[in-house]
All heavy atoms as TSV, in Angstrom:
chain	resi	resn	atom	element	x	y	z
A	1	MET	N	N	-0.420	-5.462	-2.862
A	1	MET	CA	C	-0.869	-6.463	-1.864
A	1	MET	C	C	-0.037	-7.775	-2.032
A	1	MET	O	O	0.416	-8.294	-1.070
A	1	MET	CB	C	-2.385	-6.781	-2.056
A	1	MET	CG	C	-2.840	-7.889	-1.216
A	1	MET	SD	S	-4.465	-8.439	-1.532
A	1	MET	CE	C	-4.397	-10.138	-1.301
A	2	TRP	N	N	0.185	-8.200	-3.252
A	2	TRP	CA	C	0.897	-9.409	-3.406
A	2	TRP	C	C	2.275	-9.459	-2.999
A	2	TRP	O	O	2.680	-10.480	-2.440
A	2	TRP	CB	C	0.853	-9.981	-4.898
A	2	TRP	CG	C	1.225	-11.358	-4.977
A	2	TRP	CD1	C	2.441	-11.919	-5.256
A	2	TRP	CD2	C	0.428	-12.471	-4.462
A	2	TRP	NE1	N	2.474	-13.232	-5.101
A	2	TRP	CE2	C	1.251	-13.621	-4.652
A	2	TRP	CE3	C	-0.876	-12.662	-4.026
A	2	TRP	CZ2	C	0.795	-14.924	-4.314
A	2	TRP	CZ3	C	-1.269	-13.888	-3.692
A	2	TRP	CH2	C	-0.444	-15.040	-3.761
A	3	ASN	N	N	3.010	-8.385	-2.961
A	3	ASN	CA	C	4.322	-8.326	-2.447
A	3	ASN	C	C	4.310	-8.728	-1.008
A	3	ASN	O	O	5.229	-9.414	-0.467
A	3	ASN	CB	C	4.937	-6.953	-2.682
A	3	ASN	CG	C	5.288	-6.648	-4.071
A	3	ASN	OD1	O	5.467	-7.530	-4.858
A	3	ASN	ND2	N	5.316	-5.436	-4.361
A	4	LYS	N	N	3.320	-8.146	-0.265
A	4	LYS	CA	C	3.229	-8.522	1.164
A	4	LYS	C	C	2.894	-9.931	1.415
A	4	LYS	O	O	3.460	-10.614	2.232
A	4	LYS	CB	C	2.157	-7.588	1.824
A	4	LYS	CG	C	2.595	-6.184	1.905
A	4	LYS	CD	C	1.579	-5.247	2.451
A	4	LYS	CE	C	2.051	-3.778	2.326
A	4	LYS	NZ	N	1.080	-2.860	2.987
A	5	VAL	N	N	2.054	-10.498	0.558
A	5	VAL	CA	C	1.688	-11.913	0.641
A	5	VAL	C	C	2.891	-12.771	0.476
A	5	VAL	O	O	3.196	-13.661	1.160
A	5	VAL	CB	C	0.576	-12.368	-0.249
A	5	VAL	CG1	C	0.285	-13.761	-0.313
A	5	VAL	CG2	C	-0.819	-11.539	0.082
A	6	GLU	N	N	3.610	-12.491	-0.637
A	6	GLU	CA	C	4.794	-13.279	-0.971
A	6	GLU	C	C	5.896	-13.219	0.107
A	6	GLU	O	O	6.490	-14.232	0.451
A	6	GLU	CB	C	5.423	-12.876	-2.249
A	6	GLU	CG	C	4.702	-13.471	-3.471
A	6	GLU	CD	C	5.641	-13.468	-4.649
A	6	GLU	OE1	O	6.252	-12.408	-4.970
A	6	GLU	OE2	O	5.659	-14.460	-5.343
A	7	LYS	N	N	6.014	-12.108	0.756
A	7	LYS	CA	C	6.934	-11.926	1.871
A	7	LYS	C	C	6.593	-12.920	2.951
A	7	LYS	O	O	7.385	-13.569	3.574
A	7	LYS	CB	C	7.048	-10.471	2.340
A	7	LYS	CG	C	7.981	-10.287	3.489
A	7	LYS	CD	C	7.977	-8.863	3.902
A	7	LYS	CE	C	8.970	-8.749	5.063
A	7	LYS	NZ	N	8.746	-7.491	5.840
A	8	ILE	N	N	5.295	-12.897	3.267
A	8	ILE	CA	C	4.747	-13.821	4.355
A	8	ILE	C	C	4.933	-15.170	4.050
A	8	ILE	O	O	5.386	-16.079	4.875
A	8	ILE	CB	C	3.372	-13.436	4.703
A	8	ILE	CG1	C	3.228	-11.995	5.342
A	8	ILE	CG2	C	2.730	-14.441	5.709
A	8	ILE	CD1	C	1.838	-11.422	5.404
A	9	LEU	N	N	4.642	-15.586	2.793
A	9	LEU	CA	C	4.745	-16.923	2.335
A	9	LEU	C	C	6.214	-17.408	2.472
A	9	LEU	O	O	6.388	-18.542	2.988
A	9	LEU	CB	C	4.289	-17.094	0.848
A	9	LEU	CG	C	2.832	-16.827	0.610
A	9	LEU	CD1	C	2.571	-17.042	-0.849
A	9	LEU	CD2	C	1.951	-17.926	1.435
A	10	LYS	N	N	7.083	-16.569	2.105
A	10	LYS	CA	C	8.556	-16.926	2.148
A	10	LYS	C	C	9.010	-17.035	3.585
A	10	LYS	O	O	9.617	-18.035	3.909
A	10	LYS	CB	C	9.347	-15.873	1.407
A	10	LYS	CG	C	10.798	-16.223	1.344
A	10	LYS	CD	C	11.546	-15.174	0.485
A	10	LYS	CE	C	13.069	-15.621	0.337
A	10	LYS	NZ	N	13.715	-14.793	-0.574
A	11	GLU	N	N	8.530	-16.170	4.461
A	11	GLU	CA	C	8.934	-16.220	5.879
A	11	GLU	C	C	8.361	-17.506	6.584
A	11	GLU	O	O	9.041	-18.024	7.410
A	11	GLU	CB	C	8.319	-14.976	6.617
A	11	GLU	CG	C	9.022	-13.650	6.441
A	11	GLU	CD	C	8.254	-12.572	6.998
A	11	GLU	OE1	O	7.130	-12.692	7.535
A	11	GLU	OE2	O	8.818	-11.389	6.852
A	12	ARG	N	N	7.195	-17.943	6.098
A	12	ARG	CA	C	6.623	-19.151	6.706
A	12	ARG	C	C	6.886	-20.443	5.863
A	12	ARG	O	O	6.283	-21.404	6.261
A	12	ARG	CB	C	5.077	-18.883	6.869
A	12	ARG	CG	C	4.844	-17.719	7.744
A	12	ARG	CD	C	3.403	-17.438	7.909
A	12	ARG	NE	N	3.243	-16.245	8.678
A	12	ARG	CZ	C	1.926	-15.798	8.986
A	12	ARG	NH1	N	0.872	-16.390	8.543
A	12	ARG	NH2	N	1.879	-14.699	9.673
A	13	SER	N	N	7.647	-20.269	4.809
A	13	SER	CA	C	7.962	-21.453	3.989
A	13	SER	C	C	6.637	-22.104	3.441
A	13	SER	O	O	6.460	-23.336	3.389
A	13	SER	CB	C	8.795	-22.516	4.717
A	13	SER	OG	O	9.961	-21.958	5.152
A	14	LEU	N	N	5.774	-21.235	2.955
A	14	LEU	CA	C	4.519	-21.683	2.293
A	14	LEU	C	C	4.644	-21.455	0.815
A	14	LEU	O	O	5.269	-20.510	0.363
A	14	LEU	CB	C	3.384	-20.875	2.838
A	14	LEU	CG	C	3.083	-21.080	4.406
A	14	LEU	CD1	C	1.962	-20.039	4.822
A	14	LEU	CD2	C	2.629	-22.519	4.674
A	15	THR	N	N	3.876	-22.272	0.076
A	15	THR	CA	C	3.827	-22.160	-1.393
A	15	THR	C	C	2.464	-21.558	-1.689
A	15	THR	O	O	1.510	-21.585	-0.960
A	15	THR	CB	C	4.091	-23.510	-1.988
A	15	THR	OG1	O	2.946	-24.392	-1.592
A	15	THR	CG2	C	5.350	-24.115	-1.713
A	16	ILE	N	N	2.379	-21.172	-3.039
A	16	ILE	CA	C	1.065	-20.761	-3.461
A	16	ILE	C	C	0.118	-21.968	-3.455
A	16	ILE	O	O	-1.149	-21.748	-3.051
A	16	ILE	CB	C	1.188	-20.220	-4.933
A	16	ILE	CG1	C	1.856	-18.911	-4.873
A	16	ILE	CG2	C	-0.192	-20.113	-5.668
A	16	ILE	CD1	C	2.143	-18.219	-6.279
A	17	TYR	N	N	0.588	-23.165	-3.786
A	17	TYR	CA	C	-0.288	-24.299	-3.721
A	17	TYR	C	C	-0.793	-24.436	-2.362
A	17	TYR	O	O	-2.006	-24.699	-2.142
A	17	TYR	CB	C	0.497	-25.533	-4.088
A	17	TYR	CG	C	-0.271	-26.821	-4.083
A	17	TYR	CD1	C	-1.233	-27.158	-4.948
A	17	TYR	CD2	C	-0.125	-27.674	-2.923
A	17	TYR	CE1	C	-1.945	-28.260	-4.881
A	17	TYR	CE2	C	-0.902	-28.823	-2.816
A	17	TYR	CZ	C	-1.704	-29.156	-3.802
A	17	TYR	OH	O	-2.470	-30.325	-3.749
A	18	LYS	N	N	-0.032	-24.313	-1.214
A	18	LYS	CA	C	-0.445	-24.490	0.087
A	18	LYS	C	C	-1.443	-23.412	0.460
A	18	LYS	O	O	-2.506	-23.641	1.084
A	18	LYS	CB	C	0.649	-24.485	1.116
A	18	LYS	CG	C	0.371	-24.598	2.515
A	18	LYS	CD	C	-0.187	-25.911	2.796
A	18	LYS	CE	C	-0.421	-26.010	4.331
A	18	LYS	NZ	N	-1.187	-27.159	4.736
A	19	LEU	N	N	-1.130	-22.138	0.098
A	19	LEU	CA	C	-2.096	-21.053	0.278
A	19	LEU	C	C	-3.497	-21.285	-0.475
A	19	LEU	O	O	-4.477	-21.010	0.174
A	19	LEU	CB	C	-1.535	-19.685	-0.253
A	19	LEU	CG	C	-2.365	-18.473	0.098
A	19	LEU	CD1	C	-2.602	-18.225	1.528
A	19	LEU	CD2	C	-1.687	-17.263	-0.577
A	20	SER	N	N	-3.393	-21.948	-1.591
A	20	SER	CA	C	-4.581	-22.300	-2.296
A	20	SER	C	C	-5.458	-23.250	-1.446
A	20	SER	O	O	-6.662	-23.057	-1.335
A	20	SER	CB	C	-4.270	-22.968	-3.625
A	20	SER	OG	O	-5.353	-23.491	-4.263
A	21	LYS	N	N	-4.807	-24.240	-0.871
A	21	LYS	CA	C	-5.547	-25.338	-0.039
A	21	LYS	C	C	-6.073	-24.600	1.172
A	21	LYS	O	O	-7.184	-24.998	1.640
A	21	LYS	CB	C	-4.559	-26.399	0.286
A	21	LYS	CG	C	-4.105	-27.262	-0.912
A	21	LYS	CD	C	-5.385	-27.714	-1.699
A	21	LYS	CE	C	-5.035	-28.545	-2.831
A	21	LYS	NZ	N	-6.128	-28.694	-3.722
A	22	MET	N	N	-5.334	-23.755	1.752
A	22	MET	CA	C	-5.706	-23.039	2.997
A	22	MET	C	C	-6.866	-22.077	2.774
A	22	MET	O	O	-7.827	-21.886	3.655
A	22	MET	CB	C	-4.565	-22.114	3.545
A	22	MET	CG	C	-3.409	-22.968	4.006
A	22	MET	SD	S	-1.954	-22.046	4.364
A	22	MET	CE	C	-2.362	-21.088	5.772
A	23	THR	N	N	-7.021	-21.455	1.583
A	23	THR	CA	C	-8.037	-20.457	1.300
A	23	THR	C	C	-9.214	-20.921	0.495
A	23	THR	O	O	-10.263	-20.340	0.475
A	23	THR	CB	C	-7.431	-19.330	0.460
A	23	THR	OG1	O	-6.874	-19.837	-0.733
A	23	THR	CG2	C	-6.394	-18.562	1.337
A	24	GLY	N	N	-8.960	-22.034	-0.299
A	24	GLY	CA	C	-10.068	-22.461	-1.206
A	24	GLY	C	C	-10.027	-21.628	-2.560
A	24	GLY	O	O	-10.950	-21.890	-3.435
A	25	ILE	N	N	-9.029	-20.894	-2.684
A	25	ILE	CA	C	-8.858	-20.170	-3.920
A	25	ILE	C	C	-7.879	-20.939	-4.767
A	25	ILE	O	O	-6.937	-21.372	-4.368
A	25	ILE	CB	C	-8.201	-18.711	-3.646
A	25	ILE	CG1	C	-9.123	-17.865	-2.659
A	25	ILE	CG2	C	-8.025	-17.959	-4.955
A	25	ILE	CD1	C	-8.381	-16.652	-2.117
A	26	SER	N	N	-8.267	-21.075	-6.114
A	26	SER	CA	C	-7.392	-21.894	-6.952
A	26	SER	C	C	-6.024	-21.295	-7.040
A	26	SER	O	O	-5.851	-20.074	-7.065
A	26	SER	CB	C	-8.022	-21.919	-8.385
A	26	SER	OG	O	-7.877	-20.806	-9.125
A	27	ASP	N	N	-5.056	-22.184	-7.259
A	27	ASP	CA	C	-3.697	-21.756	-7.381
A	27	ASP	C	C	-3.523	-20.905	-8.596
A	27	ASP	O	O	-2.729	-20.002	-8.651
A	27	ASP	CB	C	-2.663	-22.792	-7.254
A	27	ASP	CG	C	-2.800	-23.990	-8.308
A	27	ASP	OD1	O	-3.888	-24.099	-8.846
A	27	ASP	OD2	O	-1.775	-24.656	-8.525
A	28	ASN	N	N	-4.333	-21.191	-9.659
A	28	ASN	CA	C	-4.292	-20.405	-10.916
A	28	ASN	C	C	-4.679	-18.988	-10.584
A	28	ASN	O	O	-4.074	-18.031	-11.046
A	28	ASN	CB	C	-5.227	-21.038	-11.872
A	28	ASN	CG	C	-4.635	-20.974	-13.220
A	28	ASN	OD1	O	-3.429	-20.847	-13.556
A	28	ASN	ND2	N	-5.583	-21.154	-14.223
A	29	THR	N	N	-5.642	-18.761	-9.756
A	29	THR	CA	C	-6.116	-17.453	-9.396
A	29	THR	C	C	-5.135	-16.710	-8.671
A	29	THR	O	O	-4.806	-15.572	-8.880
A	29	THR	CB	C	-7.461	-17.536	-8.620
A	29	THR	OG1	O	-8.431	-18.107	-9.478
A	29	THR	CG2	C	-7.974	-16.137	-8.209
A	30	LEU	N	N	-4.467	-17.457	-7.741
A	30	LEU	CA	C	-3.420	-16.776	-6.847
A	30	LEU	C	C	-2.201	-16.450	-7.753
A	30	LEU	O	O	-1.616	-15.371	-7.558
A	30	LEU	CB	C	-2.957	-17.787	-5.827
A	30	LEU	CG	C	-4.015	-18.016	-4.713
A	30	LEU	CD1	C	-3.518	-19.131	-3.837
A	30	LEU	CD2	C	-4.395	-16.814	-3.884
A	31	ARG	N	N	-1.884	-17.232	-8.693
A	31	ARG	CA	C	-0.767	-16.908	-9.642
A	31	ARG	C	C	-1.187	-15.680	-10.486
A	31	ARG	O	O	-0.269	-14.828	-10.833
A	31	ARG	CB	C	-0.488	-18.099	-10.488
A	31	ARG	CG	C	0.194	-19.237	-9.779
A	31	ARG	CD	C	0.520	-20.427	-10.621
A	31	ARG	NE	N	0.708	-21.596	-9.853
A	31	ARG	CZ	C	1.722	-21.860	-9.052
A	31	ARG	NH1	N	2.743	-21.006	-9.017
A	31	ARG	NH2	N	1.911	-23.060	-8.479
A	32	ASN	N	N	-2.422	-15.498	-10.889
A	32	ASN	CA	C	-2.886	-14.281	-11.580
A	32	ASN	C	C	-2.632	-13.108	-10.705
A	32	ASN	O	O	-2.308	-12.009	-11.173
A	32	ASN	CB	C	-4.286	-14.425	-12.041
A	32	ASN	CG	C	-4.446	-15.242	-13.274
A	32	ASN	OD1	O	-3.509	-15.356	-14.091
A	32	ASN	ND2	N	-5.553	-15.800	-13.452
A	33	TYR	N	N	-2.846	-13.197	-9.417
A	33	TYR	CA	C	-2.676	-12.099	-8.458
A	33	TYR	C	C	-1.145	-11.715	-8.477
A	33	TYR	O	O	-0.820	-10.619	-8.509
A	33	TYR	CB	C	-3.155	-12.362	-7.088
A	33	TYR	CG	C	-4.629	-12.696	-6.861
A	33	TYR	CD1	C	-5.108	-13.411	-5.829
A	33	TYR	CD2	C	-5.560	-12.165	-7.795
A	33	TYR	CE1	C	-6.429	-13.645	-5.676
A	33	TYR	CE2	C	-6.977	-12.415	-7.721
A	33	TYR	CZ	C	-7.316	-13.134	-6.591
A	33	TYR	OH	O	-8.691	-13.484	-6.323
A	34	ARG	N	N	-0.387	-12.838	-8.388
A	34	ARG	CA	C	1.046	-12.558	-8.368
A	34	ARG	C	C	1.620	-11.938	-9.549
A	34	ARG	O	O	2.447	-10.943	-9.440
A	34	ARG	CB	C	1.821	-13.987	-8.128
A	34	ARG	CG	C	3.263	-13.757	-8.000
A	34	ARG	CD	C	4.045	-15.053	-7.868
A	34	ARG	NE	N	3.909	-15.881	-9.031
A	34	ARG	CZ	C	4.355	-17.011	-9.179
A	34	ARG	NH1	N	4.901	-17.663	-8.229
A	34	ARG	NH2	N	4.193	-17.737	-10.317
A	35	SER	N	N	1.099	-12.242	-10.733
A	35	SER	CA	C	1.497	-11.724	-11.965
A	35	SER	C	C	0.839	-10.394	-12.317
A	35	SER	O	O	1.108	-9.750	-13.343
A	35	SER	CB	C	1.441	-12.684	-13.166
A	35	SER	OG	O	0.009	-12.966	-13.272
A	36	LYS	N	N	-0.005	-9.959	-11.323
A	36	LYS	CA	C	-0.713	-8.709	-11.483
A	36	LYS	C	C	-1.697	-8.638	-12.693
A	36	LYS	O	O	-2.020	-7.650	-13.169
A	36	LYS	CB	C	0.211	-7.519	-11.522
A	36	LYS	CG	C	1.034	-7.447	-10.206
A	36	LYS	CD	C	1.847	-6.151	-10.088
A	36	LYS	CE	C	2.660	-5.911	-8.914
A	36	LYS	NZ	N	3.047	-6.939	-8.046
A	37	HIS	N	N	-2.128	-9.831	-13.065
A	37	HIS	CA	C	-3.173	-9.873	-14.193
A	37	HIS	C	C	-4.471	-9.601	-13.678
A	37	HIS	O	O	-5.469	-9.256	-14.440
A	37	HIS	CB	C	-3.130	-11.253	-14.860
A	37	HIS	CG	C	-1.869	-11.443	-15.631
A	37	HIS	ND1	N	-1.790	-12.532	-16.602
A	37	HIS	CD2	C	-0.749	-10.759	-15.721
A	37	HIS	CE1	C	-0.615	-12.487	-17.153
A	37	HIS	NE2	N	0.052	-11.520	-16.628
A	38	SER	N	N	-4.661	-9.733	-12.402
A	38	SER	CA	C	-5.972	-9.464	-11.697
A	38	SER	C	C	-5.759	-9.086	-10.229
A	38	SER	O	O	-4.618	-9.397	-9.744
A	38	SER	CB	C	-6.960	-10.579	-11.806
A	38	SER	OG	O	-6.501	-11.662	-11.128
A	39	LYS	N	N	-6.621	-8.430	-9.640
A	39	LYS	CA	C	-6.631	-8.151	-8.235
A	39	LYS	C	C	-7.682	-8.881	-7.436
A	39	LYS	O	O	-8.727	-9.196	-8.003
A	39	LYS	CB	C	-6.847	-6.635	-7.995
A	39	LYS	CG	C	-5.803	-5.729	-8.515
A	39	LYS	CD	C	-6.063	-4.277	-8.198
A	39	LYS	CE	C	-4.937	-3.391	-8.786
A	39	LYS	NZ	N	-5.165	-1.999	-8.384
A	40	PRO	N	N	-7.329	-9.319	-6.245
A	40	PRO	CA	C	-8.356	-10.159	-5.473
A	40	PRO	C	C	-9.610	-9.326	-5.186
A	40	PRO	O	O	-9.534	-8.091	-4.887
A	40	PRO	CB	C	-7.563	-10.532	-4.246
A	40	PRO	CG	C	-6.495	-9.525	-4.093
A	40	PRO	CD	C	-6.116	-9.091	-5.497
A	41	SER	N	N	-10.739	-9.999	-5.181
A	41	SER	CA	C	-11.936	-9.478	-4.709
A	41	SER	C	C	-11.797	-9.334	-3.144
A	41	SER	O	O	-10.846	-9.826	-2.550
A	41	SER	CB	C	-13.103	-10.396	-4.971
A	41	SER	OG	O	-12.992	-11.669	-4.177
A	42	PHE	N	N	-12.694	-8.500	-2.635
A	42	PHE	CA	C	-12.709	-8.292	-1.136
A	42	PHE	C	C	-12.799	-9.683	-0.476
A	42	PHE	O	O	-12.059	-9.908	0.572
A	42	PHE	CB	C	-13.900	-7.445	-0.694
A	42	PHE	CG	C	-13.957	-7.220	0.778
A	42	PHE	CD1	C	-13.072	-6.411	1.410
A	42	PHE	CD2	C	-14.935	-7.885	1.502
A	42	PHE	CE1	C	-13.129	-6.171	2.742
A	42	PHE	CE2	C	-15.041	-7.656	2.918
A	42	PHE	CZ	C	-14.096	-6.875	3.481
A	43	THR	N	N	-13.721	-10.543	-0.915
A	43	THR	CA	C	-13.822	-11.853	-0.344
A	43	THR	C	C	-12.510	-12.599	-0.402
A	43	THR	O	O	-12.211	-13.225	0.707
A	43	THR	CB	C	-14.926	-12.594	-1.021
A	43	THR	OG1	O	-16.227	-11.946	-0.932
A	43	THR	CG2	C	-15.177	-14.012	-0.417
A	44	ASN	N	N	-11.860	-12.609	-1.500
A	44	ASN	CA	C	-10.589	-13.468	-1.576
A	44	ASN	C	C	-9.576	-12.802	-0.725
A	44	ASN	O	O	-8.691	-13.562	-0.088
A	44	ASN	CB	C	-10.197	-13.653	-2.996
A	44	ASN	CG	C	-11.027	-14.723	-3.678
A	44	ASN	OD1	O	-11.785	-15.408	-3.051
A	44	ASN	ND2	N	-10.810	-14.846	-5.026
A	45	ALA	N	N	-9.460	-11.464	-0.641
A	45	ALA	CA	C	-8.512	-10.841	0.151
A	45	ALA	C	C	-8.738	-11.210	1.689
A	45	ALA	O	O	-7.799	-11.469	2.374
A	45	ALA	CB	C	-8.544	-9.364	0.005
A	46	CYS	N	N	-9.994	-11.349	2.042
A	46	CYS	CA	C	-10.315	-11.692	3.412
A	46	CYS	C	C	-9.888	-13.159	3.685
A	46	CYS	O	O	-9.309	-13.448	4.681
A	46	CYS	CB	C	-11.842	-11.577	3.707
A	46	CYS	SG	S	-12.391	-9.917	3.852
A	47	LYS	N	N	-10.165	-14.044	2.608
A	47	LYS	CA	C	-9.645	-15.418	2.802
A	47	LYS	C	C	-8.174	-15.533	2.964
A	47	LYS	O	O	-7.678	-16.353	3.730
A	47	LYS	CB	C	-10.100	-16.283	1.601
A	47	LYS	CG	C	-11.615	-16.535	1.542
A	47	LYS	CD	C	-11.973	-17.216	0.250
A	47	LYS	CE	C	-13.506	-17.513	0.114
A	47	LYS	NZ	N	-13.824	-18.338	-1.045
A	48	ILE	N	N	-7.366	-14.771	2.156
A	48	ILE	CA	C	-5.937	-14.770	2.241
A	48	ILE	C	C	-5.476	-14.232	3.617
A	48	ILE	O	O	-4.682	-14.956	4.232
A	48	ILE	CB	C	-5.353	-13.934	1.090
A	48	ILE	CG1	C	-5.612	-14.633	-0.287
A	48	ILE	CG2	C	-3.827	-13.683	1.311
A	48	ILE	CD1	C	-5.329	-13.773	-1.490
A	49	ALA	N	N	-6.081	-13.178	4.056
A	49	ALA	CA	C	-5.675	-12.654	5.332
A	49	ALA	C	C	-5.961	-13.598	6.452
A	49	ALA	O	O	-5.182	-13.776	7.390
A	49	ALA	CB	C	-6.434	-11.245	5.599
A	50	ASP	N	N	-7.181	-14.158	6.440
A	50	ASP	CA	C	-7.539	-15.190	7.449
A	50	ASP	C	C	-6.598	-16.423	7.397
A	50	ASP	O	O	-6.163	-16.926	8.503
A	50	ASP	CB	C	-9.055	-15.690	7.249
A	50	ASP	CG	C	-10.019	-14.658	7.642
A	50	ASP	OD1	O	-9.651	-13.672	8.233
A	50	ASP	OD2	O	-11.154	-14.826	7.246
A	51	ALA	N	N	-6.284	-16.932	6.186
A	51	ALA	CA	C	-5.391	-18.081	6.166
A	51	ALA	C	C	-3.949	-17.803	6.666
A	51	ALA	O	O	-3.372	-18.646	7.318
A	51	ALA	CB	C	-5.367	-18.555	4.672
A	52	LEU	N	N	-3.534	-16.584	6.483
A	52	LEU	CA	C	-2.209	-16.170	6.934
A	52	LEU	C	C	-2.254	-15.648	8.348
A	52	LEU	O	O	-1.219	-15.278	8.952
A	52	LEU	CB	C	-1.618	-15.104	5.991
A	52	LEU	CG	C	-1.380	-15.557	4.603
A	52	LEU	CD1	C	-0.867	-14.467	3.669
A	52	LEU	CD2	C	-0.368	-16.768	4.512
A	53	ASN	N	N	-3.456	-15.614	8.941
A	53	ASN	CA	C	-3.672	-15.144	10.355
A	53	ASN	C	C	-3.140	-13.772	10.471
A	53	ASN	O	O	-2.348	-13.385	11.438
A	53	ASN	CB	C	-3.053	-16.072	11.302
A	53	ASN	CG	C	-3.597	-15.877	12.737
A	53	ASN	OD1	O	-4.734	-15.395	12.864
A	53	ASN	ND2	N	-2.818	-16.231	13.678
A	54	ILE	N	N	-3.492	-12.792	9.610
A	54	ILE	CA	C	-3.111	-11.437	9.683
A	54	ILE	C	C	-4.292	-10.639	9.486
A	54	ILE	O	O	-5.315	-10.989	9.037
A	54	ILE	CB	C	-1.987	-11.000	8.645
A	54	ILE	CG1	C	-2.511	-11.278	7.220
A	54	ILE	CG2	C	-0.730	-11.780	8.875
A	54	ILE	CD1	C	-1.583	-10.803	6.113
A	55	ASN	N	N	-4.095	-9.351	9.789
A	55	ASN	CA	C	-5.271	-8.348	9.632
A	55	ASN	C	C	-5.370	-8.037	8.155
A	55	ASN	O	O	-4.307	-7.855	7.455
A	55	ASN	CB	C	-4.768	-7.124	10.391
A	55	ASN	CG	C	-5.891	-6.282	10.985
A	55	ASN	OD1	O	-7.067	-6.420	10.547
A	55	ASN	ND2	N	-5.621	-5.619	12.058
A	56	LEU	N	N	-6.550	-7.887	7.675
A	56	LEU	CA	C	-6.829	-7.538	6.282
A	56	LEU	C	C	-6.115	-6.207	5.970
A	56	LEU	O	O	-5.536	-6.006	4.831
A	56	LEU	CB	C	-8.272	-7.505	5.970
A	56	LEU	CG	C	-8.674	-7.020	4.568
A	56	LEU	CD1	C	-8.227	-8.070	3.623
A	56	LEU	CD2	C	-10.222	-7.000	4.459
A	57	ASP	N	N	-6.110	-5.247	6.916
A	57	ASP	CA	C	-5.549	-3.980	6.712
A	57	ASP	C	C	-4.013	-4.120	6.465
A	57	ASP	O	O	-3.419	-3.211	5.795
A	57	ASP	CB	C	-5.764	-3.140	7.925
A	57	ASP	CG	C	-5.639	-1.644	7.532
A	57	ASP	OD1	O	-6.168	-1.140	6.496
A	57	ASP	OD2	O	-5.119	-0.866	8.461
A	58	ASP	N	N	-3.381	-5.095	7.014
A	58	ASP	CA	C	-1.919	-5.317	6.705
A	58	ASP	C	C	-1.686	-5.630	5.280
A	58	ASP	O	O	-0.507	-5.508	4.827
A	58	ASP	CB	C	-1.446	-6.509	7.642
A	58	ASP	CG	C	-1.507	-6.206	9.088
A	58	ASP	OD1	O	-1.548	-4.963	9.471
A	58	ASP	OD2	O	-1.506	-7.076	9.900
A	59	LEU	N	N	-2.611	-6.061	4.475
A	59	LEU	CA	C	-2.366	-6.353	3.103
A	59	LEU	C	C	-2.595	-5.171	2.229
A	59	LEU	O	O	-2.134	-5.196	1.066
A	59	LEU	CB	C	-3.278	-7.455	2.588
A	59	LEU	CG	C	-3.097	-8.807	3.248
A	59	LEU	CD1	C	-4.146	-9.818	2.689
A	59	LEU	CD2	C	-1.726	-9.336	2.879
A	60	ARG	N	N	-3.194	-4.129	2.722
A	60	ARG	CA	C	-3.429	-2.884	1.916
A	60	ARG	C	C	-2.151	-2.306	1.364
A	60	ARG	O	O	-1.176	-2.143	2.093
A	60	ARG	CB	C	-4.227	-1.970	2.646
A	60	ARG	CG	C	-5.653	-2.237	2.867
A	60	ARG	CD	C	-6.358	-1.108	3.565
A	60	ARG	NE	N	-6.289	0.092	2.873
A	60	ARG	CZ	C	-6.326	1.262	3.449
A	60	ARG	NH1	N	-6.424	1.377	4.731
A	60	ARG	NH2	N	-6.178	2.304	2.789
A	61	GLU	N	N	-2.191	-1.843	0.100
A	61	GLU	CA	C	-1.305	-0.963	-0.415
A	61	GLU	C	C	-1.682	0.411	-0.157
A	61	GLU	O	O	-2.733	0.844	-0.694
A	61	GLU	CB	C	-1.097	-1.248	-1.967
A	61	GLU	CG	C	-0.792	-2.633	-2.310
A	61	GLU	CD	C	0.722	-2.936	-2.163
A	61	GLU	OE1	O	1.507	-2.057	-2.167
A	61	GLU	OE2	O	1.004	-4.183	-1.918
A	62	ARG	N	N	-0.882	1.184	0.540
A	62	ARG	CA	C	-1.361	2.483	0.892
A	62	ARG	C	C	-0.749	3.446	-0.020
A	62	ARG	O	O	0.452	3.382	-0.402
A	62	ARG	CB	C	-0.909	2.870	2.273
A	62	ARG	CG	C	-1.612	1.995	3.340
A	62	ARG	CD	C	-1.190	2.234	4.761
A	62	ARG	NE	N	-1.704	1.201	5.569
A	62	ARG	CZ	C	-2.728	1.414	6.458
A	62	ARG	NH1	N	-3.289	2.582	6.496
A	62	ARG	NH2	N	-3.125	0.485	7.176
A	63	SER	N	N	-1.485	4.451	-0.480
A	63	SER	CA	C	-1.043	5.446	-1.366
A	63	SER	C	C	-0.460	6.587	-0.551
A	63	SER	O	O	-1.000	6.901	0.541
A	63	SER	CB	C	-2.161	5.971	-2.213
A	63	SER	OG	O	-2.649	5.029	-3.127
A	64	ASN	N	N	0.548	7.236	-1.056
A	64	ASN	CA	C	1.152	8.359	-0.428
A	64	ASN	C	C	0.635	9.642	-1.173
A	64	ASN	O	O	1.016	9.904	-2.249
A	64	ASN	CB	C	2.653	8.390	-0.342
A	64	ASN	CG	C	3.131	7.268	0.519
A	64	ASN	OD1	O	2.603	6.959	1.611
A	64	ASN	ND2	N	4.288	6.625	0.113
A	65	PHE	N	N	-0.220	10.357	-0.531
A	65	PHE	CA	C	-0.755	11.641	-1.177
A	65	PHE	C	C	-0.138	12.779	-0.535
A	65	PHE	O	O	-0.023	12.899	0.727
A	65	PHE	CB	C	-2.303	11.735	-0.944
A	65	PHE	CG	C	-3.141	10.613	-1.669
A	65	PHE	CD1	C	-3.546	9.591	-0.986
A	65	PHE	CD2	C	-3.272	10.702	-3.025
A	65	PHE	CE1	C	-4.384	8.566	-1.584
A	65	PHE	CE2	C	-4.018	9.745	-3.697
A	65	PHE	CZ	C	-4.486	8.630	-2.964
A	66	ASN	N	N	0.411	13.600	-1.360
A	66	ASN	CA	C	1.088	14.869	-0.984
A	66	ASN	C	C	0.080	15.966	-1.261
A	66	ASN	O	O	-0.029	16.488	-2.373
A	66	ASN	CB	C	2.302	15.054	-1.661
A	66	ASN	CG	C	3.337	13.986	-1.332
A	66	ASN	OD1	O	3.441	13.577	-0.222
A	66	ASN	ND2	N	4.076	13.537	-2.328
A	67	ASP	N	N	-0.606	16.474	-0.207
A	67	ASP	CA	C	-1.460	17.656	-0.373
A	67	ASP	C	C	-0.785	19.002	-0.073
A	67	ASP	O	O	0.015	19.055	0.755
A	67	ASP	CB	C	-2.595	17.495	0.571
A	67	ASP	CG	C	-3.485	16.340	0.177
A	67	ASP	OD1	O	-3.754	16.105	-1.024
A	67	ASP	OD2	O	-3.962	15.621	1.134
């Protein structure tokens, strides 16, 4: 998920600090998501998607299953 968020932040010239202000999620928490020390809760994922004005589904990491 975070790779997609970072791509959008870069495209829009936004920082983690600015995303923090937009979402109400601490920048420390966002940095933990970036470093993959933790994954966002559903609530925080929704806040990030809303702040970036994108669909929550656009943030999903999809698995490729070969059956």
